[in-house]
C-alpha positions in Angstrom: 0.0 0.0 0.0 1.3 3.4 -1.0 1.4 6.5 1.3 1.0 4.9 4.7 2.1 7.4 7.3 2.9 4.8 10.1 5.1 1.8 9.4 5.5 0.3 12.8 8.4 2.5 13.8 10.5 1.5 10.8 13.0 4.3 10.0 15.2 4.8 7.0 19.0 5.1 7.3 20.9 6.7 4.5 24.7 6.6 4.3 26.0 10.0 3.1 29.5 10.3 4.5 31.8 8.8 1.9 34.4 10.7 -0.2 32.9 10.0 -3.6 36.4 10.1 -5.1 35.3 8.7 -8.5 33.0 11.8 -8.9 35.7 14.2 -8.0 34.6 16.8 -10.4 31.6 17.3 -8.2 32.7 16.2 -4.8 35.6 18.5 -4.2 33.0 21.1 -3.0 30.2 19.0 -1.7 29.5 15.4 -0.6 28.3 13.0 -3.3 24.7 12.7 -2.0 24.3 16.5 -2.6 25.2 16.2 -6.3 22.2 17.4 -8.1 19.9 15.5 -10.5 17.9 18.2 -12.1 17.9 21.0 -9.5 17.7 18.8 -6.4 20.4 16.6 -4.7 20.2 12.8 -5.3 19.7 12.5 -1.5 16.4 14.3 -1.9 15.4 11.9 -4.7 16.1 8.9 -2.5 14.1 10.3 0.4 11.2 11.1 -1.9 11.3 7.5 -3.0 10.9 6.2 0.5 8.4 8.9 1.4 6.2 7.8 -1.5 5.7 4.5 0.4 5.0 6.2 3.7 8.5 6.1 5.3 9.1 9.6 6.5 11.5 9.1 9.4 15.2 9.4 8.4 18.6 9.1 10.0 21.3 10.3 7.7 24.9 9.2 8.4 27.2 12.2 7.8 31.0 12.3 7.3 32.8 14.0 4.5 31.5 17.6 4.3 28.6 16.8 6.6 28.2 20.5 7.3 27.1 21.0 3.7 24.2 18.6 4.2 23.2 20.3 7.4 23.2 23.7 5.8 21.2 22.5 2.8 18.4 21.1 4.9 18.3 24.2 7.1 18.4 26.6 4.2 16.1 24.8 1.8 13.3 23.9 4.1 13.3 27.4 5.8 13.1 29.4 2.5 10.3 27.5 0.8 6.8 29.2 0.6 5.5 32.2 2.5 6.4 33.1 6.1 4.9 35.1 8.9 7.1 36.5 11.7 7.1 38.6 14.8 10.0 41.0 15.0 10.0 41.2 18.8 9.7 37.5 19.7 11.4 36.1 16.7 8.5 33.6 16.2 8.4 32.4 12.6 5.5 30.5 11.0 5.9 29.0 7.6 3.1 28.6 5.1 3.5 25.7 2.6 4.1 25.0 -0.1 1.9 22.0 0.0 4.4 19.7 -1.7 7.0 20.3 1.0 7.6 16.9 2.5 6.6 16.2 6.1 9.8 14.4 7.2 11.6 13.8 10.5 15.3 14.0 9.8 18.3 13.1 12.1 21.6 14.3 10.7 24.1 12.1 12.5 27.9 12.7 12.6 29.5 9.3 12.1 33.1 10.4 11.4 35.3 11.2 8.4 37.0 7.8 8.3 34.2 5.4 9.2 33.4 2.5 6.9 29.9 1.7 5.7 29.5 -0.8 8.4 30.7 1.6 11.1 28.2 4.2 9.8 25.3 1.8 10.0 26.3 0.8 13.5 26.4 4.5 14.6 22.9 4.9 13.3 21.7 2.2 15.6 21.0 4.3 18.7 19.0 6.8 16.5 17.0 4.1 14.8 16.2 2.2 17.9 15.3 -1.4 18.5 13.4 -1.7 15.2 13.7 -3.0 11.7 15.6 -0.5 9.7 15.7 0.3 6.0 19.2 1.2 4.9 20.7 2.4 1.6 23.6 4.3 0.1 23.1 8.0 -0.7 24.0 7.6 -4.4 21.5 5.3 -6.0 17.9 5.3 -7.1 15.4 2.7 -8.3 11.7 2.1 -9.0 11.6 -0.4 -6.2 8.4 -1.0 -4.2 9.7 -0.5 -0.7 6.6 -2.0 0.9 7.0 -5.2 -1.1 10.6 -5.3 -0.1 9.7 -4.9 3.6 7.0 -7.6 3.3 9.5 -10.0 1.7 11.9 -9.4 4.6 9.3 -10.0 7.2 8.1 -13.1 5.6 11.4 -14.9 5.6 12.4 -14.0 9.2 16.1 -13.7 8.7 18.3 -10.8 10.0 19.0 -9.1 6.7 17.7 -8.6 3.2 19.6 -6.9 0.3 18.1 -5.9 -3.0 19.7 -7.8 -5.8 19.7 -6.0 -9.1 21.0 -6.4 -12.7 23.9 -4.0 -13.3 23.3 -1.6 -16.2 25.4 -2.8 -19.0 28.1 -0.4 -20.4 28.1 -1.7 -23.9 25.8 -3.0 -26.5 25.4 -6.8 -26.7 26.1 -8.8 -29.9 25.0 -12.3 -30.8 27.4 -13.6 -33.5 27.2 -16.7 -35.6 30.0 -17.3 -38.1 31.0 -13.6 -38.1 27.4 -12.6 -38.8 25.7 -10.5 -36.2 22.3 -12.1 -35.6 21.1 -9.8 -32.9 22.2 -6.5 -31.5 20.8 -5.2 -28.2 21.7 -1.7 -27.0 23.1 -1.9 -23.5 20.9 -4.7 -22.2 20.4 -5.0 -18.4 18.8 -8.4 -18.1 21.7 -10.3 -19.5 24.0 -9.4 -16.6 24.4 -11.2 -13.3 23.0 -10.1 -10.0 24.8 -7.5 -7.8 24.2 -5.9 -4.5 21.9 -2.9 -5.2 21.7 -1.8 -1.5 18.2 -1.0 -0.4 18.7 -3.2 2.7 16.2 -4.2 5.3 18.0 -5.0 8.6 17.1 -6.2 12.0 18.9 -4.8 15.1 20.9 -8.1 15.4 22.8 -7.2 12.3 24.7 -4.5 14.3 26.4 -7.4 16.2 28.1 -8.4 13.0 29.9 -5.1 12.7 33.1 -5.2 14.7 34.7 -1.8 14.1 34.0 1.8 12.9 36.3 1.2 9.9 34.6 -2.0 8.7 33.0 -2.0 5.3 29.5 -3.5 5.5 29.9 -5.1 2.1 32.8 -7.2 3.3 33.0 -8.8 6.8 29.4 -8.3 8.0 27.6 -9.4 4.8 29.9 -12.3 4.4 29.3 -13.5 7.9 25.6 -13.0 7.6 25.6 -15.1 4.4 27.7 -17.8 6.1 25.2 -17.9 9.0 22.2 -18.2 6.7 20.9 -14.8 7.8 21.1 -12.9 4.4 18.4 -13.0 1.8 18.1 -11.4 -1.6 15.1 -9.5 -2.9 15.2 -9.6 -6.7 14.4 -6.3 -8.3 14.1 -6.8 -12.0 13.2 -3.2 -13.0 15.1 0.1 -13.0 18.1 0.7 -10.8 21.0 3.1 -11.2 23.9 4.2 -9.0 25.8 7.4 -9.5 29.5 6.6 -9.2 30.8 8.5 -12.2 30.1 11.6 -14.2 28.7 9.4 -17.0 26.2 7.9 -14.6 25.3 11.3 -13.3 24.6 12.3 -16.9 22.4 9.3 -17.4 20.3 10.2 -14.4 20.2 13.9 -15.4 18.9 13.1 -18.9 16.3 10.8 -17.5 15.1 13.4 -15.1 15.0 16.1 -17.8 13.0 13.8 -20.1 10.1 13.8 -17.6 10.2 10.0 -17.5 12.6 9.3 -14.7 11.7 5.7 -13.6 12.3 6.3 -9.9 10.0 9.3 -9.8 7.0 7.4 -8.4 5.5 10.4 -6.5 3.3 13.1 -7.9 4.1 16.8 -7.7 1.8 19.3 -6.0 2.8 23.0 -6.3 -0.2 24.6 -4.5 0.6 26.3 -1.2 -0.9 24.5 1.9 -1.1 24.8 5.6 1.4 26.4 7.9 4.4 24.7 9.5 4.7 21.8 7.1 8.5 21.6 6.9 10.5 18.6 8.2 11.8 18.4 11.7 15.6 18.5 11.7 17.8 17.2 14.4 21.5 17.1 14.1 24.3 15.9 16.4 28.0 16.7 16.7 29.3 14.3 19.3 26.6 11.7 19.7 24.5 13.8 22.0 21.5 15.9 21.1 22.5 19.5 20.6 19.6 21.1 18.9 16.2 20.5 17.5 14.6 22.9 15.1 11.3 22.9 13.2 12.9 23.9 10.0 
Protein backbone atom coordinates (compact mmCIF):
# COMPACT_ATOMS: atom_id res chain seq x y z
CA UNK A 1 0.00 0.00 0.00
CA UNK A 2 1.34 3.44 -0.96
CA UNK A 3 1.43 6.49 1.27
CA UNK A 4 1.00 4.88 4.68
CA UNK A 5 2.13 7.36 7.35
CA UNK A 6 2.86 4.83 10.08
CA UNK A 7 5.10 1.85 9.36
CA UNK A 8 5.46 0.33 12.83
CA UNK A 9 8.39 2.54 13.78
CA UNK A 10 10.51 1.53 10.77
CA UNK A 11 13.04 4.25 10.04
CA UNK A 12 15.24 4.85 7.02
CA UNK A 13 19.02 5.10 7.34
CA UNK A 14 20.92 6.70 4.46
CA UNK A 15 24.71 6.63 4.30
CA UNK A 16 25.95 10.03 3.15
CA UNK A 17 29.49 10.26 4.51
CA UNK A 18 31.80 8.80 1.87
CA UNK A 19 34.35 10.74 -0.17
CA UNK A 20 32.90 10.02 -3.61
CA UNK A 21 36.38 10.08 -5.14
CA UNK A 22 35.25 8.72 -8.53
CA UNK A 23 33.00 11.76 -8.87
CA UNK A 24 35.75 14.21 -7.96
CA UNK A 25 34.59 16.83 -10.45
CA UNK A 26 31.56 17.32 -8.21
CA UNK A 27 32.68 16.17 -4.77
CA UNK A 28 35.60 18.53 -4.18
CA UNK A 29 33.04 21.11 -3.03
CA UNK A 30 30.16 18.96 -1.74
CA UNK A 31 29.48 15.38 -0.64
CA UNK A 32 28.26 12.99 -3.31
CA UNK A 33 24.67 12.72 -1.95
CA UNK A 34 24.34 16.47 -2.58
CA UNK A 35 25.23 16.23 -6.28
CA UNK A 36 22.16 17.42 -8.11
CA UNK A 37 19.91 15.51 -10.48
CA UNK A 38 17.85 18.25 -12.06
CA UNK A 39 17.86 20.98 -9.45
CA UNK A 40 17.72 18.75 -6.35
CA UNK A 41 20.37 16.59 -4.66
CA UNK A 42 20.22 12.85 -5.28
CA UNK A 43 19.71 12.51 -1.51
CA UNK A 44 16.38 14.31 -1.89
CA UNK A 45 15.39 11.94 -4.71
CA UNK A 46 16.14 8.92 -2.49
CA UNK A 47 14.15 10.35 0.40
CA UNK A 48 11.22 11.09 -1.91
CA UNK A 49 11.27 7.45 -3.03
CA UNK A 50 10.92 6.19 0.54
CA UNK A 51 8.40 8.88 1.44
CA UNK A 52 6.20 7.82 -1.46
CA UNK A 53 5.68 4.53 0.35
CA UNK A 54 4.98 6.20 3.71
CA UNK A 55 8.45 6.10 5.26
CA UNK A 56 9.10 9.63 6.53
CA UNK A 57 11.53 9.14 9.45
CA UNK A 58 15.17 9.40 8.35
CA UNK A 59 18.56 9.09 10.00
CA UNK A 60 21.32 10.28 7.69
CA UNK A 61 24.91 9.25 8.42
CA UNK A 62 27.24 12.19 7.84
CA UNK A 63 30.99 12.25 7.33
CA UNK A 64 32.81 14.03 4.51
CA UNK A 65 31.50 17.61 4.28
CA UNK A 66 28.62 16.79 6.57
CA UNK A 67 28.16 20.48 7.34
CA UNK A 68 27.12 20.99 3.69
CA UNK A 69 24.19 18.60 4.17
CA UNK A 70 23.17 20.30 7.43
CA UNK A 71 23.20 23.71 5.77
CA UNK A 72 21.23 22.47 2.79
CA UNK A 73 18.42 21.06 4.91
CA UNK A 74 18.27 24.16 7.09
CA UNK A 75 18.42 26.59 4.19
CA UNK A 76 16.14 24.79 1.76
CA UNK A 77 13.34 23.95 4.14
CA UNK A 78 13.33 27.38 5.79
CA UNK A 79 13.11 29.36 2.55
CA UNK A 80 10.25 27.54 0.82
CA UNK A 81 6.83 29.17 0.61
CA UNK A 82 5.55 32.19 2.53
CA UNK A 83 6.39 33.11 6.12
CA UNK A 84 4.85 35.14 8.95
CA UNK A 85 7.10 36.51 11.68
CA UNK A 86 7.08 38.60 14.82
CA UNK A 87 10.04 40.97 15.00
CA UNK A 88 9.97 41.18 18.80
CA UNK A 89 9.68 37.51 19.74
CA UNK A 90 11.40 36.06 16.69
CA UNK A 91 8.54 33.63 16.19
CA UNK A 92 8.44 32.37 12.62
CA UNK A 93 5.53 30.53 11.01
CA UNK A 94 5.89 28.96 7.61
CA UNK A 95 3.05 28.56 5.14
CA UNK A 96 3.48 25.73 2.63
CA UNK A 97 4.10 25.02 -0.11
CA UNK A 98 1.85 21.97 0.03
CA UNK A 99 4.40 19.73 -1.68
CA UNK A 100 7.03 20.33 1.01
CA UNK A 101 7.56 16.86 2.50
CA UNK A 102 6.59 16.15 6.10
CA UNK A 103 9.78 14.40 7.21
CA UNK A 104 11.59 13.83 10.50
CA UNK A 105 15.33 13.96 9.82
CA UNK A 106 18.26 13.09 12.10
CA UNK A 107 21.59 14.34 10.73
CA UNK A 108 24.10 12.14 12.53
CA UNK A 109 27.86 12.73 12.59
CA UNK A 110 29.54 9.33 12.07
CA UNK A 111 33.13 10.45 11.45
CA UNK A 112 35.30 11.15 8.45
CA UNK A 113 36.99 7.75 8.30
CA UNK A 114 34.18 5.36 9.21
CA UNK A 115 33.42 2.51 6.85
CA UNK A 116 29.92 1.72 5.67
CA UNK A 117 29.55 -0.83 8.44
CA UNK A 118 30.69 1.63 11.08
CA UNK A 119 28.25 4.25 9.84
CA UNK A 120 25.34 1.79 9.99
CA UNK A 121 26.28 0.80 13.53
CA UNK A 122 26.43 4.45 14.61
CA UNK A 123 22.90 4.93 13.31
CA UNK A 124 21.70 2.15 15.61
CA UNK A 125 20.96 4.34 18.67
CA UNK A 126 19.04 6.79 16.48
CA UNK A 127 16.96 4.15 14.76
CA UNK A 128 16.22 2.21 17.93
CA UNK A 129 15.31 -1.42 18.47
CA UNK A 130 13.36 -1.68 15.24
CA UNK A 131 13.67 -3.04 11.74
CA UNK A 132 15.58 -0.49 9.68
CA UNK A 133 15.65 0.34 5.99
CA UNK A 134 19.19 1.25 4.91
CA UNK A 135 20.66 2.37 1.62
CA UNK A 136 23.55 4.32 0.15
CA UNK A 137 23.14 8.00 -0.69
CA UNK A 138 24.00 7.61 -4.38
CA UNK A 139 21.50 5.30 -6.04
CA UNK A 140 17.87 5.33 -7.15
CA UNK A 141 15.40 2.69 -8.30
CA UNK A 142 11.72 2.14 -9.00
CA UNK A 143 11.61 -0.41 -6.20
CA UNK A 144 8.41 -0.99 -4.21
CA UNK A 145 9.66 -0.46 -0.66
CA UNK A 146 6.55 -1.98 0.91
CA UNK A 147 6.98 -5.17 -1.10
CA UNK A 148 10.64 -5.27 -0.09
CA UNK A 149 9.70 -4.94 3.59
CA UNK A 150 6.97 -7.58 3.28
CA UNK A 151 9.48 -9.99 1.69
CA UNK A 152 11.89 -9.40 4.56
CA UNK A 153 9.29 -9.98 7.25
CA UNK A 154 8.08 -13.15 5.56
CA UNK A 155 11.45 -14.94 5.60
CA UNK A 156 12.35 -14.04 9.19
CA UNK A 157 16.11 -13.66 8.68
CA UNK A 158 18.27 -10.81 9.98
CA UNK A 159 19.03 -9.10 6.68
CA UNK A 160 17.73 -8.57 3.17
CA UNK A 161 19.62 -6.90 0.35
CA UNK A 162 18.15 -5.89 -2.97
CA UNK A 163 19.71 -7.82 -5.83
CA UNK A 164 19.71 -5.95 -9.14
CA UNK A 165 21.00 -6.37 -12.65
CA UNK A 166 23.91 -4.00 -13.30
CA UNK A 167 23.29 -1.56 -16.16
CA UNK A 168 25.44 -2.78 -19.05
CA UNK A 169 28.07 -0.36 -20.35
CA UNK A 170 28.10 -1.65 -23.90
CA UNK A 171 25.76 -3.02 -26.55
CA UNK A 172 25.43 -6.82 -26.72
CA UNK A 173 26.11 -8.78 -29.93
CA UNK A 174 24.99 -12.29 -30.85
CA UNK A 175 27.39 -13.55 -33.53
CA UNK A 176 27.19 -16.72 -35.60
CA UNK A 177 30.04 -17.31 -38.09
CA UNK A 178 30.98 -13.63 -38.12
CA UNK A 179 27.39 -12.61 -38.80
CA UNK A 180 25.65 -10.47 -36.20
CA UNK A 181 22.30 -12.15 -35.64
CA UNK A 182 21.10 -9.83 -32.88
CA UNK A 183 22.16 -6.45 -31.53
CA UNK A 184 20.85 -5.21 -28.19
CA UNK A 185 21.74 -1.70 -27.00
CA UNK A 186 23.14 -1.93 -23.45
CA UNK A 187 20.90 -4.74 -22.17
CA UNK A 188 20.39 -4.98 -18.42
CA UNK A 189 18.76 -8.39 -18.08
CA UNK A 190 21.70 -10.31 -19.48
CA UNK A 191 24.03 -9.42 -16.64
CA UNK A 192 24.44 -11.21 -13.32
CA UNK A 193 22.97 -10.11 -9.99
CA UNK A 194 24.79 -7.54 -7.83
CA UNK A 195 24.22 -5.86 -4.48
CA UNK A 196 21.94 -2.88 -5.17
CA UNK A 197 21.75 -1.75 -1.51
CA UNK A 198 18.16 -0.96 -0.37
CA UNK A 199 18.65 -3.19 2.65
CA UNK A 200 16.21 -4.24 5.35
CA UNK A 201 18.04 -4.99 8.59
CA UNK A 202 17.11 -6.24 12.02
CA UNK A 203 18.92 -4.81 15.08
CA UNK A 204 20.88 -8.06 15.40
CA UNK A 205 22.82 -7.15 12.27
CA UNK A 206 24.71 -4.53 14.26
CA UNK A 207 26.38 -7.35 16.25
CA UNK A 208 28.10 -8.44 13.03
CA UNK A 209 29.86 -5.06 12.69
CA UNK A 210 33.08 -5.17 14.72
CA UNK A 211 34.71 -1.78 14.12
CA UNK A 212 34.04 1.75 12.92
CA UNK A 213 36.31 1.23 9.92
CA UNK A 214 34.63 -1.97 8.73
CA UNK A 215 32.97 -2.01 5.33
CA UNK A 216 29.48 -3.50 5.51
CA UNK A 217 29.89 -5.12 2.09
CA UNK A 218 32.84 -7.18 3.29
CA UNK A 219 32.95 -8.78 6.75
CA UNK A 220 29.37 -8.29 7.98
CA UNK A 221 27.56 -9.36 4.80
CA UNK A 222 29.94 -12.29 4.36
CA UNK A 223 29.31 -13.49 7.91
CA UNK A 224 25.55 -13.01 7.60
CA UNK A 225 25.57 -15.13 4.44
CA UNK A 226 27.65 -17.84 6.13
CA UNK A 227 25.17 -17.94 9.01
CA UNK A 228 22.21 -18.23 6.67
CA UNK A 229 20.89 -14.83 7.75
CA UNK A 230 21.10 -12.93 4.44
CA UNK A 231 18.35 -13.02 1.81
CA UNK A 232 18.07 -11.43 -1.64
CA UNK A 233 15.07 -9.48 -2.87
CA UNK A 234 15.24 -9.61 -6.67
CA UNK A 235 14.44 -6.27 -8.26
CA UNK A 236 14.06 -6.76 -12.00
CA UNK A 237 13.25 -3.22 -13.03
CA UNK A 238 15.11 0.10 -13.02
CA UNK A 239 18.13 0.65 -10.78
CA UNK A 240 21.02 3.07 -11.24
CA UNK A 241 23.88 4.19 -9.00
CA UNK A 242 25.85 7.41 -9.47
CA UNK A 243 29.53 6.60 -9.15
CA UNK A 244 30.81 8.49 -12.20
CA UNK A 245 30.09 11.61 -14.23
CA UNK A 246 28.72 9.36 -16.98
CA UNK A 247 26.19 7.87 -14.57
CA UNK A 248 25.28 11.34 -13.31
CA UNK A 249 24.59 12.33 -16.91
CA UNK A 250 22.37 9.28 -17.41
CA UNK A 251 20.26 10.23 -14.40
CA UNK A 252 20.18 13.90 -15.38
CA UNK A 253 18.94 13.08 -18.88
CA UNK A 254 16.25 10.75 -17.51
CA UNK A 255 15.06 13.44 -15.12
CA UNK A 256 15.02 16.09 -17.84
CA UNK A 257 12.96 13.80 -20.08
CA UNK A 258 10.12 13.85 -17.56
CA UNK A 259 10.17 10.05 -17.49
CA UNK A 260 12.58 9.26 -14.67
CA UNK A 261 11.65 5.69 -13.61
CA UNK A 262 12.34 6.31 -9.92
CA UNK A 263 9.97 9.30 -9.76
CA UNK A 264 6.95 7.45 -8.41
CA UNK A 265 5.54 10.44 -6.55
CA UNK A 266 3.26 13.13 -7.92
CA UNK A 267 4.06 16.83 -7.71
CA UNK A 268 1.81 19.33 -5.97
CA UNK A 269 2.79 22.98 -6.30
CA UNK A 270 -0.16 24.56 -4.46
CA UNK A 271 0.58 26.27 -1.17
CA UNK A 272 -0.90 24.54 1.86
CA UNK A 273 -1.15 24.83 5.59
CA UNK A 274 1.41 26.41 7.87
CA UNK A 275 4.36 24.67 9.48
CA UNK A 276 4.69 21.77 7.05
CA UNK A 277 8.48 21.58 6.94
CA UNK A 278 10.50 18.59 8.17
CA UNK A 279 11.77 18.43 11.73
CA UNK A 280 15.56 18.50 11.71
CA UNK A 281 17.80 17.15 14.43
CA UNK A 282 21.54 17.08 14.14
CA UNK A 283 24.26 15.95 16.43
CA UNK A 284 27.96 16.65 16.66
CA UNK A 285 29.30 14.28 19.27
CA UNK A 286 26.57 11.70 19.69
CA UNK A 287 24.47 13.82 22.02
CA UNK A 288 21.45 15.86 21.13
CA UNK A 289 22.50 19.48 20.65
CA UNK A 290 19.61 21.14 18.88
CA UNK A 291 16.21 20.48 17.46
CA UNK A 292 14.57 22.90 15.10
CA UNK A 293 11.32 22.90 13.24
CA UNK A 294 12.88 23.87 9.96
